[in-house]
Backbone as a printed PyTorch tensor [residue, N CA C, xyz], in Angstrom:
tensor([[[ 69.3920, 205.6550, 153.1960],
         [ 68.2740, 206.5530, 153.4680],
         [ 68.6910, 207.5090, 154.5760]],

        [[ 69.1120, 208.7110, 154.1560],
         [ 69.6260, 209.7010, 155.1150],
         [ 68.5660, 210.1120, 156.1340]],

        [[ 67.3480, 210.3290, 155.6550],
         [ 66.3000, 210.8550, 156.5340],
         [ 65.9700, 209.9060, 157.6760]],

        [[ 66.0070, 208.5920, 157.3970],
         [ 65.6600, 207.6030, 158.4300],
         [ 66.8750, 206.8900, 159.0160]],

        [[ 68.0840, 207.3070, 158.5710],
         [ 69.3360, 206.6840, 159.0420],
         [ 69.3240, 205.1560, 158.8720]],

        [[ 69.0350, 204.7480, 157.6480],
         [ 68.9660, 203.3170, 157.3290],
         [ 69.9840, 203.0000, 156.2370]],

        [[ 70.8020, 201.9700, 156.4470],
         [ 71.7640, 201.5220, 155.4410],
         [ 71.0500, 200.6140, 154.4470]],

        [[ 71.4050, 200.7360, 153.1740],
         [ 70.7630, 199.9290, 152.1370],
         [ 71.1460, 198.4530, 152.2650]],

        [[ 72.3940, 198.1930, 152.7250],
         [ 72.8940, 196.8180, 152.8160],
         [ 73.4880, 196.6270, 154.2210]],

        [[ 72.6320, 196.5760, 155.2620],
         [ 73.1160, 196.5380, 156.6390],
         [ 73.9150, 195.2810, 156.9900]],

        [[ 73.6740, 194.1870, 156.2520],
         [ 74.4350, 192.9580, 156.5180],
         [ 75.9240, 193.1620, 156.2140]],

        [[ 76.2000, 194.0310, 155.2710],
         [ 77.5840, 194.3130, 154.8910],
         [ 78.1590, 195.4300, 155.7490]],

        [[ 77.3870, 196.5200, 155.8940],
         [ 77.8560, 197.6480, 156.6810],
         [ 76.6450, 198.4010, 157.2290]],

        [[ 76.5630, 198.4860, 158.5580],
         [ 75.4120, 199.1630, 159.1490],
         [ 75.5880, 200.6870, 159.1150]],

        [[ 74.5870, 201.4040, 159.5970],
         [ 74.5870, 202.8610, 159.5370],
         [ 75.7940, 203.4660, 160.2630]],

        [[ 76.0700, 202.9780, 161.4660],
         [ 77.1760, 203.5290, 162.2560],
         [ 78.5160, 203.3470, 161.5530]],

        [[ 78.6980, 202.1740, 160.9590],
         [ 79.9410, 201.9020, 160.2400],
         [ 80.0680, 202.8130, 159.0180]],

        [[ 78.9500, 203.0120, 158.3210],
         [ 78.9560, 203.9060, 157.1610],
         [ 79.3240, 205.3350, 157.5680]],

        [[ 78.7790, 205.7850, 158.6890],
         [ 79.0760, 207.1420, 159.1550],
         [ 80.5480, 207.2810, 159.5620]],

        [[ 81.1060, 206.1810, 160.0840],
         [ 82.5290, 206.1730, 160.4360],
         [ 83.3710, 206.3260, 159.1660]],

        [[ 82.9950, 205.5900, 158.1140],
         [ 83.7090, 205.6940, 156.8260],
         [ 83.5650, 207.0970, 156.2360]],

        [[ 82.3770, 207.6740, 156.3740],
         [ 82.1470, 209.0300, 155.8710],
         [ 83.0870, 210.0230, 156.5540]],

        [[ 83.2200, 209.8750, 157.8590],
         [ 84.0870, 210.7490, 158.6370],
         [ 85.5570, 210.5750, 158.2300]],

        [[ 85.9650, 209.3140, 158.0030],
         [ 87.3550, 209.0120, 157.6440],
         [ 87.7120, 209.5300, 156.2460]],

        [[ 86.8150, 209.3150, 155.2910],
         [ 87.1200, 209.6020, 153.8840],
         [ 86.7540, 211.0180, 153.4510]],

        [[ 85.8480, 211.6640, 154.1790],
         [ 85.3590, 212.9650, 153.7420],
         [ 84.1490, 212.7870, 152.8490]],

        [[ 83.3200, 213.8260, 152.7900],
         [ 82.0210, 213.7410, 152.1070],
         [ 82.1290, 213.4090, 150.6230]],

        [[ 83.0400, 214.0760, 149.9100],
         [ 83.1390, 213.8880, 148.4630],
         [ 83.5300, 212.4460, 148.0960]],

        [[ 84.5870, 211.9350, 148.7000],
         [ 85.0440, 210.5690, 148.4010],
         [ 84.0030, 209.5510, 148.8560]],

        [[ 83.4070, 209.8020, 150.0280],
         [ 82.3830, 208.8830, 150.5380],
         [ 81.2220, 208.7630, 149.5500]],

        [[ 80.7700, 209.8910, 149.0260],
         [ 79.6420, 209.8600, 148.0840],
         [ 79.9870, 209.0910, 146.8170]],

        [[ 81.2150, 209.2890, 146.3350],
         [ 81.6130, 208.6020, 145.1030],
         [ 81.7670, 207.0990, 145.3340]],

        [[ 82.3970, 206.7120, 146.4530],
         [ 82.6790, 205.2950, 146.6890],
         [ 81.4930, 204.5080, 147.2330]],

        [[ 80.6990, 205.1340, 148.1080],
         [ 79.6430, 204.3860, 148.7890],
         [ 78.2350, 204.7120, 148.2980]],

        [[ 78.0620, 205.8480, 147.6400],
         [ 76.7300, 206.2190, 147.1520],
         [ 76.6610, 206.2630, 145.6250]],

        [[ 77.7610, 205.8320, 144.9790],
         [ 77.8260, 205.8120, 143.5080],
         [ 77.4550, 207.1620, 142.9060]],

        [[ 77.8390, 208.2240, 143.5820],
         [ 77.5110, 209.5730, 143.1370],
         [ 78.6270, 210.0950, 142.2340]],

        [[ 78.3010, 210.5210, 140.9900],
         [ 79.3550, 211.0290, 140.1090],
         [ 80.0000, 212.2840, 140.6810]],

        [[ 81.2790, 212.4640, 140.3950],
         [ 82.0250, 213.6180, 140.9200],
         [ 81.3580, 214.9300, 140.5430]],

        [[ 80.6940, 214.9480, 139.3850],
         [ 80.0740, 216.1850, 138.9040],
         [ 78.9480, 216.6830, 139.7990]],

        [[ 78.3640, 215.8150, 140.6430],
         [ 77.2780, 216.2720, 141.5120],
         [ 77.7840, 217.2420, 142.5670]],

        [[ 79.1100, 217.3090, 142.7350],
         [ 79.6680, 218.2790, 143.6870],
         [ 79.4330, 219.7050, 143.1850]],

        [[ 79.1600, 219.8440, 141.8770],
         [ 78.8610, 221.1610, 141.3110],
         [ 77.3670, 221.3400, 141.0990]],

        [[ 76.5550, 220.5920, 141.8350],
         [ 75.1060, 220.6240, 141.6580],
         [ 74.5240, 221.9980, 141.9630]],

        [[ 73.4660, 222.3460, 141.2300],
         [ 72.7700, 223.6160, 141.4710],
         [ 72.1490, 223.5860, 142.8720]],

        [[ 71.5270, 222.4590, 143.2190],
         [ 70.9800, 222.2610, 144.5670],
         [ 71.8070, 221.1530, 145.2110]],

        [[ 72.5560, 221.4920, 146.2450],
         [ 73.4280, 220.5020, 146.8770],
         [ 72.6240, 219.5390, 147.7540]],

        [[ 73.2400, 218.4090, 148.0110],
         [ 72.6000, 217.3640, 148.8110],
         [ 72.2190, 217.8660, 150.2070]],

        [[ 73.1160, 218.5960, 150.8370],
         [ 72.8450, 219.0960, 152.1890],
         [ 71.5910, 219.9570, 152.2250]],

        [[ 71.4560, 220.8480, 151.2480],
         [ 70.2780, 221.7210, 151.2050],
         [ 69.0220, 220.9280, 150.8960]],

        [[ 69.1460, 219.9730, 150.0000],
         [ 67.9970, 219.1570, 149.5960],
         [ 67.4870, 218.3190, 150.7750]],

        [[ 68.4250, 217.7450, 151.5260],
         [ 68.0520, 216.9030, 152.6770],
         [ 67.1850, 217.6560, 153.6870]],

        [[ 67.3750, 218.9640, 153.7750],
         [ 66.6290, 219.7670, 154.7650],
         [ 65.1470, 219.8760, 154.4330]],

        [[ 64.7850, 219.6800, 153.1620],
         [ 63.3720, 219.7890, 152.7920],
         [ 62.7360, 218.4300, 152.4850]],

        [[ 63.4730, 217.3540, 152.7370],
         [ 62.9120, 216.0100, 152.5740],
         [ 62.1870, 215.6490, 153.8620]],

        [[ 60.9320, 215.2450, 153.7110],
         [ 60.1380, 214.8340, 154.8680],
         [ 59.9140, 213.3260, 154.8000]],

        [[ 60.6130, 212.5530, 155.6470],
         [ 60.4810, 211.0890, 155.5840],
         [ 59.0980, 210.5760, 155.9630]],

        [[ 58.2740, 211.4360, 156.5500],
         [ 56.9160, 211.0130, 156.9440],
         [ 55.9230, 211.1040, 155.7890]],

        [[ 56.3060, 211.8150, 154.7330],
         [ 55.4170, 211.9090, 153.5710],
         [ 55.3420, 210.5640, 152.8580]],

        [[ 54.1540, 210.2380, 152.3730],
         [ 53.9430, 208.9680, 151.6650],
         [ 53.3880, 209.2730, 150.2770]],

        [[ 53.9110, 208.5860, 149.2800],
         [ 53.3990, 208.7320, 147.9190],
         [ 51.9160, 208.3500, 147.9130]],

        [[ 51.0640, 209.2230, 147.4090],
         [ 49.6190, 208.9800, 147.4270],
         [ 49.2610, 207.6910, 146.6930]],

        [[ 48.2080, 207.0600, 147.1630],
         [ 47.7140, 205.8250, 146.5540],
         [ 46.7900, 206.2040, 145.4020]],

        [[ 47.2070, 205.8850, 144.1980],
         [ 46.4170, 206.2580, 143.0240],
         [ 45.1500, 205.4120, 142.8680]],

        [[ 44.9780, 204.4150, 143.7370],
         [ 43.7790, 203.5750, 143.6390],
         [ 42.5610, 204.2690, 144.2490]],

        [[ 42.8110, 205.2580, 145.1020],
         [ 41.7120, 205.9180, 145.7990],
         [ 41.6600, 207.4140, 145.5030]],

        [[ 40.4530, 207.9540, 145.5780],
         [ 40.2330, 209.3750, 145.3840],
         [ 40.8400, 210.1420, 146.5610]],

        [[ 41.4560, 211.3080, 146.2800],
         [ 42.0690, 212.1070, 147.3450],
         [ 41.5250, 213.5370, 147.2810]],

        [[ 40.3050, 213.7350, 147.7990],
         [ 39.7310, 215.0820, 147.7390],
         [ 40.4480, 216.0590, 148.6720]],

        [[ 40.4770, 217.3250, 148.2920],
         [ 41.0840, 218.3680, 149.1190],
         [ 40.5200, 219.7240, 148.7240]],

        [[ 40.4970, 220.6450, 149.6770],
         [ 40.0730, 222.0190, 149.4090],
         [ 41.2550, 222.8770, 148.9590]],

        [[ 42.4710, 222.3580, 149.1410],
         [ 43.6780, 223.1090, 148.7850],
         [ 43.9510, 223.0480, 147.2840]],

        [[ 44.7720, 223.9990, 146.8120],
         [ 45.2240, 223.9600, 145.4210],
         [ 46.1810, 222.7900, 145.2460]],

        [[ 46.0020, 222.0640, 144.1570],
         [ 46.9020, 220.9550, 143.8240],
         [ 47.4310, 221.2080, 142.4120]],

        [[ 48.7430, 221.1710, 142.2660],
         [ 49.3270, 221.4170, 140.9520],
         [ 50.4380, 220.4130, 140.6800]],

        [[ 50.7440, 220.2350, 139.4090],
         [ 51.7010, 219.1990, 139.0210],
         [ 52.5930, 219.6740, 137.8940]],

        [[ 53.7210, 218.9890, 137.7530],
         [ 54.6440, 219.2370, 136.6540],
         [ 54.9900, 217.9150, 136.0020]],

        [[ 55.1230, 217.9320, 134.6900],
         [ 55.4340, 216.7030, 133.9700],
         [ 56.5050, 216.9450, 132.9250]],

        [[ 57.6450, 216.2730, 133.1160],
         [ 58.7270, 216.3130, 132.1410],
         [ 58.5830, 215.0720, 131.2720]],

        [[ 58.2650, 215.2750, 130.0040],
         [ 58.0140, 214.1550, 129.0990],
         [ 59.2550, 213.2710, 128.9530]],

        [[ 60.4190, 213.8610, 129.1210],
         [ 61.6490, 213.0680, 129.0650],
         [ 62.1160, 212.8100, 127.6520]],

        [[ 63.3410, 212.2980, 127.5630],
         [ 63.9190, 211.9140, 126.2700],
         [ 64.8580, 210.7510, 126.5210]],

        [[ 65.6600, 210.3810, 125.5190],
         [ 66.4870, 209.1750, 125.6340],
         [ 67.3950, 209.1700, 126.8580]],

        [[ 68.0290, 210.3010, 127.1610],
         [ 68.9910, 210.3310, 128.2580],
         [ 68.3930, 210.5840, 129.6250]],

        [[ 67.1300, 211.0560, 129.6630],
         [ 66.4950, 211.3790, 130.9360],
         [ 65.1240, 210.7240, 131.0090]],

        [[ 64.7760, 210.1550, 132.1490],
         [ 63.4520, 209.5240, 132.2640],
         [ 62.3450, 210.5640, 132.3800]],

        [[ 61.1590, 210.2260, 131.8740],
         [ 59.9930, 211.0840, 132.0570],
         [ 59.6310, 211.0600, 133.5380]],

        [[ 59.2010, 212.2170, 134.0600],
         [ 58.8950, 212.2940, 135.4980],
         [ 57.6770, 213.1670, 135.7490]],

        [[ 56.8680, 212.7410, 136.7110],
         [ 55.6230, 213.4160, 137.0750],
         [ 55.6670, 213.7210, 138.5620]],

        [[ 55.3530, 214.9680, 138.9250],
         [ 55.4350, 215.3840, 140.3250],
         [ 54.2080, 216.2290, 140.6810]],

        [[ 53.5970, 215.9280, 141.8470],
         [ 52.3610, 216.6060, 142.2570],
         [ 52.5460, 217.2340, 143.6400]],

        [[ 52.0930, 218.4870, 143.7760],
         [ 52.2030, 219.2180, 145.0370],
         [ 50.8470, 219.7500, 145.4810]],

        [[ 50.6550, 219.7720, 146.7890],
         [ 49.4760, 220.3990, 147.3830],
         [ 49.9400, 221.6400, 148.1360]],

        [[ 49.2560, 222.7660, 147.8930],
         [ 49.5910, 224.0100, 148.5900],
         [ 48.8660, 224.0060, 149.9340]],

        [[ 49.6300, 223.8360, 151.0110],
         [ 49.0630, 223.8350, 152.3610],
         [ 49.5960, 225.0660, 153.0740]],

        [[ 48.7290, 226.0820, 153.2050],
         [ 49.1330, 227.3900, 153.7330],
         [ 50.2930, 227.9230, 152.8940]],

        [[ 51.4470, 228.1670, 153.5020],
         [ 52.5570, 228.7380, 152.7160],
         [ 53.5550, 227.6720, 152.2610]],

        [[ 53.1560, 226.3840, 152.3400],
         [ 54.0800, 225.3090, 151.9380],
         [ 53.5470, 224.5030, 150.7690]],

        [[ 54.4820, 224.0990, 149.9130],
         [ 54.1510, 223.1840, 148.8190],
         [ 54.5760, 221.7900, 149.2620]],

        [[ 53.6050, 220.9210, 149.4620],
         [ 53.8770, 219.5690, 149.9520],
         [ 53.7670, 218.5910, 148.7870]],

        [[ 54.8300, 217.8460, 148.5360],
         [ 54.7900, 216.8580, 147.4540],
         [ 53.9420, 215.6690, 147.9010]],

        [[ 52.8980, 215.3900, 147.1300],
         [ 51.9910, 214.2910, 147.5040],
         [ 52.1300, 213.0780, 146.5840]],

        [[ 52.8210, 213.2760, 145.4520],
         [ 52.9780, 212.1430, 144.5310],
         [ 54.1380, 212.4160, 143.5810]],

        [[ 54.8180, 211.3450, 143.1990],
         [ 55.8370, 211.4460, 142.1460],
         [ 56.0000, 210.0880, 141.5050]],

        [[ 56.3340, 210.1000, 140.2170],
         [ 56.4990, 208.8330, 139.4930],
         [ 57.3930, 209.0270, 138.2810]],

        [[ 58.2580, 208.0380, 138.0280],
         [ 59.0540, 207.9940, 136.7990],
         [ 58.3480, 207.0800, 135.8040]],

        [[ 58.3830, 207.4500, 134.5320],
         [ 57.7720, 206.6430, 133.4750],
         [ 58.8880, 206.0880, 132.5930]],

        [[ 59.3050, 204.8960, 132.8690],
         [ 60.3690, 204.2720, 132.0730],
         [ 59.7520, 203.4160, 130.9800]],

        [[ 59.9910, 203.7950, 129.7360],
         [ 59.5440, 202.9780, 128.6070],
         [ 58.0530, 203.0320, 128.3200]],

        [[ 57.3400, 204.0300, 128.8440],
         [ 55.9070, 204.1580, 128.5700],
         [ 55.7070, 204.9380, 127.2700]],

        [[ 54.7800, 204.4800, 126.4050],
         [ 54.4940, 205.2750, 125.2070],
         [ 53.5950, 206.4540, 125.5950]],

        [[ 53.4810, 207.4300, 124.6880],
         [ 52.7720, 208.6650, 125.0000],
         [ 51.2980, 208.4350, 125.3400]],

        [[ 50.6360, 207.5100, 124.6360],
         [ 49.2180, 207.2330, 124.9150],
         [ 49.0190, 206.7540, 126.3520]],

        [[ 49.9020, 205.8660, 126.7820],
         [ 49.8020, 205.3330, 128.1430],
         [ 50.0850, 206.4240, 129.1800]],

        [[ 51.0590, 207.3020, 128.8810],
         [ 51.3790, 208.4060, 129.7870],
         [ 50.1780, 209.3380, 129.9550]],

        [[ 49.5610, 209.7060, 128.8280],
         [ 48.4210, 210.6290, 128.8700],
         [ 47.2460, 210.0020, 129.6080]],

        [[ 47.0360, 208.7270, 129.3910],
         [ 45.9660, 208.0050, 130.1000],
         [ 46.2080, 208.0610, 131.6150]],

        [[ 47.4620, 207.8600, 132.0200],
         [ 47.8030, 207.9030, 133.4430],
         [ 47.6040, 209.3130, 134.0000]],

        [[ 48.0510, 210.3280, 133.2660],
         [ 47.9140, 211.7140, 133.7190],
         [ 46.4430, 212.1000, 133.8690]],

        [[ 45.6170, 211.6410, 132.9410],
         [ 44.1790, 211.9160, 133.0110],
         [ 43.5940, 211.3290, 134.3010]],

        [[ 44.0060, 210.1150, 134.6290],
         [ 43.5310, 209.4430, 135.8490],
         [ 44.0500, 210.1610, 137.0940]],

        [[ 45.3120, 210.6000, 137.0580],
         [ 45.9120, 211.3000, 138.1970],
         [ 45.1910, 212.6240, 138.4620]],

        [[ 44.8190, 213.3330, 137.4060],
         [ 44.0950, 214.6030, 137.5510],
         [ 42.7950, 214.3750, 138.3210]],

        [[ 42.1010, 213.2790, 137.9850],
         [ 40.8340, 212.9660, 138.6690],
         [ 41.0540, 212.5300, 140.1150]],

        [[ 41.9620, 211.5620, 140.3120],
         [ 42.1470, 210.9640, 141.6470],
         [ 42.7880, 211.9290, 142.6500]],

        [[ 43.7420, 212.7420, 142.1750],
         [ 44.4620, 213.6410, 143.0770],
         [ 43.9020, 215.0690, 143.0690]],

        [[ 42.8390, 215.2710, 142.2750],
         [ 42.1650, 216.5770, 142.1860],
         [ 43.1470, 217.6970, 141.8040]],

        [[ 43.8960, 217.4290, 140.7210],
         [ 44.8960, 218.3940, 140.2350],
         [ 44.1990, 219.5330, 139.5000]],

        [[ 44.5080, 220.7660, 139.9180],
         [ 43.9200, 221.9590, 139.2860],
         [ 44.6690, 222.3640, 138.0190]],

        [[ 46.0140, 222.2870, 138.0710],
         [ 46.8410, 222.6680, 136.9300],
         [ 48.0010, 221.6760, 136.7990]],

        [[ 48.2660, 221.2700, 135.5640],
         [ 49.3730, 220.3390, 135.3140],
         [ 50.1960, 220.9090, 134.1560]],

        [[ 51.3500, 221.4740, 134.4940],
         [ 52.2360, 222.0160, 133.4500],
         [ 53.1010, 220.8950, 132.8820]],

        [[ 53.2560, 220.8690, 131.5630],
         [ 54.1040, 219.8470, 130.9490],
         [ 55.0810, 220.4960, 129.9710]],

        [[ 56.2140, 219.8320, 129.8050],
         [ 57.2900, 220.3290, 128.9450],
         [ 56.8840, 220.1880, 127.4790]],

        [[ 56.7100, 221.3220, 126.8350],
         [ 56.2930, 221.3230, 125.4330],
         [ 57.4150, 221.8070, 124.5110]],

        [[ 58.6550, 221.7870, 125.0010],
         [ 59.7860, 222.3280, 124.2400],
         [ 59.9340, 221.6550, 122.8820]],

        [[ 59.8060, 220.3370, 122.8580],
         [ 59.9770, 219.6010, 121.5940],
         [ 58.6400, 219.2500, 120.9420]],

        [[ 57.5420, 219.6200, 121.5830],
         [ 56.2100, 219.4590, 120.9840],
         [ 55.7110, 218.0340, 120.8480]],

        [[ 56.1440, 217.1270, 121.7530],
         [ 55.7200, 215.7240, 121.6510],
         [ 54.2050, 215.5440, 121.7660]],

        [[ 53.5530, 216.4090, 122.5510],
         [ 52.1160, 216.2420, 122.7950],
         [ 51.2580, 217.1510, 121.9080]],

        [[ 51.8730, 217.8630, 120.9590],
         [ 51.1160, 218.8190, 120.1460],
         [ 49.9930, 218.1550, 119.3560]],

        [[ 50.2630, 216.9800, 118.8210],
         [ 49.2350, 216.2480, 118.0620],
         [ 48.0420, 215.9050, 118.9390]],

        [[ 48.3210, 215.4740, 120.1660],
         [ 47.2440, 215.1420, 121.1040],
         [ 46.4430, 216.3950, 121.4620]],

        [[ 47.1590, 217.5160, 121.6310],
         [ 46.4960, 218.7750, 121.9870],
         [ 45.5910, 219.2470, 120.8480]],

        [[ 46.0990, 219.1630, 119.6210],
         [ 45.3120, 219.5920, 118.4580],
         [ 44.0540, 218.7460, 118.2840]],

        [[ 44.1330, 217.4700, 118.6700],
         [ 42.9830, 216.5670, 118.5460],
         [ 42.0620, 216.6240, 119.7730]],

        [[ 42.3780, 217.5240, 120.7150],
         [ 41.5470, 217.6650, 121.9160],
         [ 41.6310, 216.4770, 122.8610]],

        [[ 42.7650, 215.7590, 122.8260],
         [ 42.9060, 214.5610, 123.6630],
         [ 43.5470, 214.8350, 125.0160]],

        [[ 44.0080, 216.0730, 125.2420],
         [ 44.6120, 216.3950, 126.5320],
         [ 43.5720, 217.0320, 127.4450]],

        [[ 43.5770, 216.6760, 128.7320],
         [ 42.6570, 217.3120, 129.6730],
         [ 42.9090, 218.8140, 129.7370]],

        [[ 41.8700, 219.5860, 130.0310],
         [ 42.0090, 221.0510, 130.0520],
         [ 42.9550, 221.5280, 131.1520]],

        [[ 43.1850, 220.6910, 132.1760],
         [ 44.1180, 221.0530, 133.2570],
         [ 45.5700, 221.0620, 132.8040]],

        [[ 45.8530, 220.4140, 131.6680],
         [ 47.2300, 220.3280, 131.1810],
         [ 47.6130, 221.5900, 130.4100]],

        [[ 48.6960, 222.2360, 130.8620],
         [ 49.1460, 223.4930, 130.2840],
         [ 50.5730, 223.3510, 129.7530]],

        [[ 50.8030, 223.6980, 128.4650],
         [ 52.1450, 223.5310, 127.8850],
         [ 53.1160, 224.6250, 128.3350]],

        [[ 54.3790, 224.2540, 128.5320],
         [ 55.4500, 225.1980, 128.8440],
         [ 56.6260, 224.8790, 127.9290]],

        [[ 57.1190, 225.8870, 127.2120],
         [ 58.3070, 225.6960, 126.3870],
         [ 59.5170, 226.2190, 127.1520]],

        [[ 60.4990, 225.3540, 127.3450],
         [ 61.6810, 225.7450, 128.1110],
         [ 62.6310, 226.5720, 127.2550]],

        [[ 62.9960, 227.7190, 127.7860],
         [ 64.0380, 228.5490, 127.2020],
         [ 65.0370, 228.7790, 128.3290]],

        [[ 66.1330, 229.4050, 128.0250],
         [ 67.1150, 229.7110, 129.0670],
         [ 66.4700, 230.5730, 130.1550]],

        [[ 65.6120, 231.5050, 129.7230],
         [ 64.9430, 232.4040, 130.6640],
         [ 63.9900, 231.6350, 131.5890]],

        [[ 63.1460, 230.7600, 131.0180],
         [ 62.1920, 230.0100, 131.8550],
         [ 62.9190, 229.0270, 132.7710]],

        [[ 63.9820, 228.4010, 132.2660],
         [ 64.7530, 227.4650, 133.1010],
         [ 65.3770, 228.1860, 134.2980]],

        [[ 65.9530, 229.3590, 134.0460],
         [ 66.5550, 230.1420, 135.1290],
         [ 65.5080, 230.5810, 136.1460]],

        [[ 64.3500, 230.9910, 135.6350],
         [ 63.2660, 231.4420, 136.5120],
         [ 62.7720, 230.2930, 137.4020]],

        [[ 62.5880, 229.1170, 136.7980],
         [ 62.1230, 227.9440, 137.5450],
         [ 63.1600, 227.5020, 138.5840]],

        [[ 64.4200, 227.4900, 138.1760],
         [ 65.4850, 227.0680, 139.0900],
         [ 65.5950, 228.0310, 140.2670]],

        [[ 65.4810, 229.3170, 139.9930],
         [ 65.5590, 230.3190, 141.0560],
         [ 64.3850, 230.1820, 142.0250]],

        [[ 63.1870, 229.8930, 141.4880],
         [ 61.9990, 229.7110, 142.3320],
         [ 62.1520, 228.4780, 143.2280]],

        [[ 62.7020, 227.4020, 142.6680],
         [ 62.9340, 226.1720, 143.4360],
         [ 63.9730, 226.4220, 144.5290]],

        [[ 65.0390, 227.1090, 144.1530],
         [ 66.1000, 227.4500, 145.0980],
         [ 65.5450, 228.2930, 146.2560]],

        [[ 64.7110, 229.2630, 145.9140],
         [ 64.1120, 230.1410, 146.9220],
         [ 63.1910, 229.3520, 147.8540]],

        [[ 62.3880, 228.4500, 147.2950],
         [ 61.4720, 227.6370, 148.1030],
         [ 62.2380, 226.7700, 149.0990]],

        [[ 63.4030, 226.2560, 148.6700],
         [ 64.2380, 225.4490, 149.5630],
         [ 64.8360, 226.3310, 150.6580]],

        [[ 65.3720, 227.4880, 150.2630],
         [ 65.9970, 228.4040, 151.2250],
         [ 65.0110, 228.8720, 152.2910]],

        [[ 63.7700, 229.1330, 151.8720],
         [ 62.7660, 229.6460, 152.8110],
         [ 61.9440, 228.5350, 153.4620]],

        [[ 62.3400, 227.2750, 153.1920],
         [ 61.6380, 226.1190, 153.7520],
         [ 60.1470, 226.1460, 153.4070]],

        [[ 59.8480, 226.4620, 152.1480],
         [ 58.4590, 226.5400, 151.6930],
         [ 58.0600, 225.3180, 150.8600]],

        [[ 58.8830, 224.2780, 150.9130],
         [ 58.6050, 223.0770, 150.1320],
         [ 58.9840, 221.8490, 150.9480]],

        [[ 58.2210, 220.7600, 150.7730],
         [ 58.5560, 219.4780, 151.3990],
         [ 58.5210, 218.4080, 150.3180]],

        [[ 59.5780, 217.6070, 150.2570],
         [ 59.7010, 216.5820, 149.2270],
         [ 59.5910, 215.1850, 149.8030]],

        [[ 59.0860, 214.2900, 148.9750],
         [ 59.0510, 212.8670, 149.3420],
         [ 60.4730, 212.3320, 149.4420]],

        [[ 60.6520, 211.3280, 150.2610],
         [ 61.9710, 210.7270, 150.4640],
         [ 62.1960, 209.6200, 149.4220]],

        [[ 62.3730, 210.0380, 148.1630],
         [ 62.5790, 209.0900, 147.0720],
         [ 63.9980, 209.2500, 146.5320]],

        [[ 64.8070, 208.2280, 146.7080],
         [ 66.2390, 208.3150, 146.3660],
         [ 66.4750, 208.6580, 144.9020]],

        [[ 65.7290, 208.0520, 144.0040],
         [ 65.9530, 208.2910, 142.5740],
         [ 65.6240, 209.7480, 142.2020]],

        [[ 64.5180, 210.2470, 142.7010],
         [ 64.1310, 211.6260, 142.4040],
         [ 65.1600, 212.6140, 142.9620]],

        [[ 65.5880, 212.3960, 144.1970],
         [ 66.5450, 213.3010, 144.8290],
         [ 67.8820, 213.2730, 144.0890]],

        [[ 68.2470, 212.0870, 143.6070],
         [ 69.4900, 211.9390, 142.8360],
         [ 69.4030, 212.7180, 141.5190]],

        [[ 68.2400, 212.6320, 140.8670],
         [ 68.0490, 213.3420, 139.6030],
         [ 68.1620, 214.8610, 139.7930]],

        [[ 67.6170, 215.3600, 140.9000],
         [ 67.7020, 216.8000, 141.1790],
         [ 69.1670, 217.2190, 141.3010]],

        [[ 69.9560, 216.3660, 141.9630],
         [ 71.3690, 216.7030, 142.1860],
         [ 72.2210, 216.5660, 140.9270]],

        [[ 71.6800, 215.9550, 139.8860],
         [ 72.4330, 215.8210, 138.6330],
         [ 72.4060, 217.1060, 137.8030]],

        [[ 71.5990, 218.0760, 138.2300],
         [ 71.5350, 219.3590, 137.5180],
         [ 72.6450, 220.2580, 138.0470]],

        [[ 73.5170, 220.7060, 137.1410],
         [ 74.6650, 221.4970, 137.5780],
         [ 74.3410, 222.9930, 137.6260]],

        [[ 75.3400, 223.7760, 137.9680],
         [ 75.1690, 225.2210, 138.1200],
         [ 74.7410, 225.9230, 136.8400]],

        [[ 74.9910, 225.3080, 135.6750],
         [ 74.5770, 225.8760, 134.3890],
         [ 73.2150, 225.3340, 133.9430]],

        [[ 72.5720, 224.5970, 134.8470],
         [ 71.2470, 223.9860, 134.6140],
         [ 71.2660, 222.9410, 133.5040]],

        [[ 72.3760, 222.2430, 133.3960],
         [ 72.4500, 221.0850, 132.5080],
         [ 72.4280, 219.8320, 133.3790]],

        [[ 71.7450, 218.8040, 132.9050],
         [ 71.6890, 217.5590, 133.6630],
         [ 72.5570, 216.5010, 132.9900]],

        [[ 73.2840, 215.7560, 133.8080],
         [ 74.1160, 214.6690, 133.2810],
         [ 73.2010, 213.5760, 132.7610]],

        [[ 73.5390, 213.0240, 131.6000],
         [ 72.7320, 211.9330, 131.0580],
         [ 73.2570, 210.6040, 131.5680]]])
């Protein structure tokens, strides 16, 4: 945990020892040997160093058991996922000129009905105004035609143009420090798996 300077396995090697190894081996080798990071992440669209600057370790994933009212705009994105990539849900609150991540979740092995049920509940509890979802392959089209999707859910079909536009907007938000992310290792790792051509390693 970079943000809190905590070693995952301190009994084997504490933070100071890990930093000593990092210094000895260099960043690239250290990441591959000690963080199980594939060599290809060195060509990431958003590098680890830049990403770390917008991670806020004080942010806490919202508790979905309780209502979270707010006067601010709340918006979300949902990648339905496929065999090689997990489905992922991310929620942001617009606080002045910053987008603060208030919730994120991976859906491993959930069927579509269960996912939609969860999203419907999240819209209510987190007071989400707009929830964009990946409609490139049309997985939710049947649900939409039957009126089973909440009105807050808006379809987006990914093309090369939309992917480039989204990536550029994310890059700009990081550069201008207009975004704060939860300190979730799996999510941050997934972001770094996207290369300069906007392809993600499976």
